[in-house]
N, C-alpha and C positions, 0 to 999 in steps of 0.2 A: 504493500500500500504506500503510495507516494505521499509527500507532505501535504499537498493540496487536499487530497481525499481525506487524510487524517484530520486536517483542520475543519473540513466540512462536517465530518462525523461528530467531532467534538462540539461544534457550534450547534448542531441539531440537538445533541444530548443536553447541552446547557440551556437552550431555549425551552425545550419541553420540561426540563427539570425545574426551571424558574416558574413556569406556568403552574406546574403541579404543586410546588411549594406554596405559591400564592393561594391556590384553590384550597389547599390543606389549612392554611392560616384562616381563611374565611370560614371554613367548616368548623374549626375549633372555636372561633369567636361566636358563631351562631349556636354552639353547643353550651355556651356559658349560661348561667342563671340570669334571669332578668335583673336581679339586684347587682350582679357583677357588671353587666353591660351598662346599666344606668350609672354606676360609679365611674366607669371608664369614660363615658360620654361627659359626665359632669366635670371630671378632671380636665378633659380636652377643652371644654368650654371655658374653664377657669384660666387655662394657659392662654387661650385667645384673648380673654378679657384682660389679662395682665399685659399682653403685648399691646393691646389698644390703649391701655392706661399709660404704658411706657411711651408710645408714639404720639398719642393724641391728648393725653392727660384728661381722659373722659371715661369714668367707669360706667358699666352698664346699669340702667335702671331695671327694676324687677320685671316690668312689662316687656322691655326690649330683650332682656335675657331670656324670657320664656319664648318669644318669637324667634330669636336667634338660635336657641337650642333646637327647635323644630327644624329650621332651615339647615342648620349645621348637620343634624343627624341625617336628613335626606341627602344632602350633598356628599356626606361621607360615605353613605351607602352606595349612591350612584357612582362615586369616584372609585370605590374599591372594586366594583364589578366592571367598571370601565377599564381599569388597569388589567383585570383578568382577560377581558376581550382583546386588549392591545397585546398582551403577552401571547395569547393563542394565535393572534394574527401574525405576530413576529415569527413564532415557531413555524407556522404554515408557510410563510414567505421563505424562511431558511430552507424548508423542505422543497421549495421550488414552485409553490402554488402561485397562480396569477393574483393580481390585486383583487379582482372581483370575487374569485373563488375564496381567497383567504378572508375577505371581508364577510361574505355570507356565512362561511363555516364558523368564523370566530364569534359572530353574533349568535348563530344557532347553538353553538356549543355552550356559550355563556348562559343563554336562556334555559337550556336543558339543565345545566348545572344549578341554576337558580331554583328550578323546580325541586330538584333533589335536596337542595340546601334548606328549602322551606319545609318539605315533607318530613325530613328527619327530625324536625323539632317536636313532632308528636311524642318523641322518646325523651325529650328534655323536660323535667319537672318545671311547671310554671310557664312553659312556652307552648305556642301552637302556631301552625302555618298562617301567614297573613298574605292575602292576595295583594294588598297595597305594597308590602315589602317586596314581593316578587315583581310588581310593576316598576318600582324604583330601580331594582336590579336590571331589568330589561332596558329601561330608559337610559340608564347609565352606559350600558354596553352599546346601544344604538347611537347615542350622541357622541360617544368617544370615537366610534368607527366613522361616523359622518364627518367629524372633525379631521380624522386622518385622511379621508378621501379628499376633503376640501384642501388640506395642506399639500397633499401630493399633486393635486391638479394645479394649484397655484405655483408649486415648485417647478412644474414643467412649463406652465404658461408664462411665467414671469421670472426667468432665470437670473436676470440682472437685479431684481428686487429680492427674490428669495433664493438664497444659496447658502453654502456652508458658512461663509464668512458673515453674512448679514444675520443669519439665524443665531449663530454662536455669539455674535456681538450683542444681540438683544437678550439672549439668555444670561450672559455674563454681565450685561448692563443692568438687568433686573437684580441679579445677585449683588452687584456693586451698590445699587440703589438701596437694597435691603440692609447692607452693611452700613451705608451712610445713615439711613433712617434709624437703625438700631443704635448706632453710636450717638446720633443726635438726641434720641430719646433718653439714652443713658445719661448723657451730660446735662441736658436741659431739664428733663422732667424728674429724673432720679436724684441727680447731684445738685440741681438748682443753679447751675452755672448760667451766666448771661446768654441770651439767645444767640448773638453773633459769635461769641467765643465758642459756644457749643457747636455752632455750625462750622467754625474753623477747625475744631478738633475732629469733628465727624468727617470733614473733607480730607484731613491728613490720613486718617485711618483708611478711608475708602480709596484714596488715590494710590496708595501702595498696593492694595489688593487689585485695583484695576490695571496697573502697569503689568503685574505678574500674569494675570489671565489674558490680557490683550496680546502681550508678547508671545506667550507660550501657546495659547489655544486659538485665539481669534485670527490674528494676522500672521502667526507663525513666523515671526521675524528671526533672522539669523544675523548675529553681529560677530564678525571674526576677530575683532580686536577690542581691547579695553577702551580705546579712543572712540570707536564706533558705538560701543555700548553706552559710554558716558554722554556722547552727543544725542543718542536716541532718548536716553532717560531725561536729559536736560530739556529736549524739545517736548517730551511728554509732560514734564512738570510745568513748563512755560504755558503750554496749551491748557493744562488743567488750572493754572493760576488765572488765566483769562476767563474760563468758564466759571471758576470759583468767584471771580469778581461779579459776574452776572448773577450767580447764586446768592451772594451776600446782598447785592442790591435788591434783588427780588424779595428775599426773605425779610430784609429790613423794611421794605415798603409794605409787604403783606402783613407781617406779624406786629412790627412796632408802630407803623403808621396807621394801618387799617384794622389792626387788632384781630386778624384772622387766626384761625386755629393753626398752631405750629405744624402738626402732623399733616393736615390736609394741604397746607401751603408747601410743605416739603415735597409731597407727591407731585404737585403741579409743576414746581420749579425743576424737579429732577427730570421731567420729560424734556423740558427745554435744554437743560444741561446735557442730557444724553445725546441729543441731536448735534449740538455744538461739538461735543467730544468726538463723535463719529466722523464728522467732517475733517477735523484736524488729524485724527488717527489715520484715516484712509488716505488723505491727500498730502499730508506733510510728514508725520512721524514714522509710520510704517510703510510708506510708499515704496513699492517695488519698482526697480528700474526695468524699463521695457527691454525685452531681449534684442540683441543687435540684429539688424537686418542682414540677410544673406546677400553677398555681392552678386550682382547680375552676371550670368554666364555669357 
C-alpha cells in the first residue's frame, strides 16, 4: 500500500470515528437525568451571563434570563445535531461521495439518529421522547447543510471574494476581535480602568495575537532574514497604530461623548477596524511580489 492510499484510509477512519464519537456524546447527554441536564444548561447560561457582564456591564434581568434560556437551549440542541450532520457529510465526502449525495445522506442519517436518540429515552427515568426535541434536531441538521451548500456555491461563484485567505482572515479576525473585547472587558468592567486606557491595553494584547495568526495562517508570509522580519513587524505595528487611532477616536466619541454602551460600541468599531487592517495587511504588509514574467521566445 502506497503512502497516498494509506493517508486516504487513515482520513476515512478519522472522519467516521469523529462522527461516531460525537453521536456517542449526544447519546450519553440524552441519557442523563432531567435534573443533571437542567444543571448543565443553567451553568452554561451563567457563563454566558458572566461574559455579557464582562463585555457589556449589563446583567440579565429575570424575565430576559428565562427567555434567553429557552432560546439558548434550542440553539444548543440544533447546533449539536448540526455538527453531527456536518461530520457525517465530511466523512461521506472523504469517502468520495458527491456534494448532493453527501448532503442528502448526512441529513437523512442525522434525522434517523435523532429518532433513535428520542426513542431510547423511554428507558431513562424521568424522561420521555419529545416530538419538539426531534424537530429541533432535524432543523439543526437541515440548516447546517443548507449553510454548507450556500458557502460552497459562493466559494465557486465568487473566488476573489471567498477563498482560503479571505475566509481565514475573517475567522482569525473574529478571534482577534474576541481577544480584544475580552481584554477590554477585563480592564474596563472588571478592573475599572479608564475607558481609553482599557482600550489601549486591549489593543496591545490583540495586536500581538493578530500578527502571529496573520503571518502564520492567513497570509503565510515567509521572511528569510531578521531584517525582513523586523520590517514586516514594524509595518504591521504602524498599520495597527493607524487603525488603533481610528478605534480610540470612535470609542471616545461613542462611549465618552455619546454615552453609548462600551461593549456594543466595541463591536461596531471593530468591524471598521477589521476592514482597515485587511487593506493594509493585503496591500502593504504581507504583499507578495508578482512572479517574474517569462522572457519572450
